N, C-alpha and C positions, 0 to 999 in steps of 0.2 A: 554543620547545623542540622538538627533533626526536626521533623515535623510529625505530629500525631494526627491520624486521620480516623474517622469513625466509619466503620463498615459493619455490616450485620455478621452475626456468627456464621450464617450460611455461606456468605461470600468469603469469609476468612478460611473456612474449610475448603472451598473450591480452590482458593489460591494455594493453600497448603498442599492440597493433592496434586498440584502442578509441579511442586518442587521435587528436588532430588535430595537424597540424604545429605544433610549438613547445610542445605540452602537456607538463607534467611528469607523473610518476606521481601526484602529489598532485592535479593538476587532474582527471585521469581518475577517480580514486577519489572525489573530491568530487562529480563529476557523477553517478557511479554511486550514491552515497549519497543524493543529492537525488532521483534518479528512484525509487529504492527506497522512500524515505520518502513520496513522493507516491503511489506505487502502494498502499502499506500503508494510507494515509489513505483513498484511494478504496475500497479493499476494506472498510474499516470502515464507510464511508458507505453503501455499496451492499449491505452484508450484510443479507439478508432471512431468515436462518435463525431468528430469533425474532419474525418479523413475521406478521401476519395481514392478509388483504385488508380493504378498507373494507366490503365486503358482509358478510363474516364478523363484523366488529366490530359492525356495525349489528344483525345478527341476535342476537348475544349481548346487546347493550345492550337490545334490545326484549324479550328474555326476562327480563332483570334488572329493567327499568323499563317494564312495559307501560303503554300510554296509559290514563289514567282517563277514564271517560265522563262 
């Protein structure tokens, strides 16, 4: 099943310029989608916004569970 989408002539030219000889618009858009998907996954994998360093984790663990003598 195919779908028609409306885009500006300017955007159509940008997409066309990303293609290689013989590529259809679908080929180019599929490549763009795959690259974007991989970049999003990498962003999730390397996101350190809710991380702590190993040193900080050890410090907190030692406070919580001090060594018994």
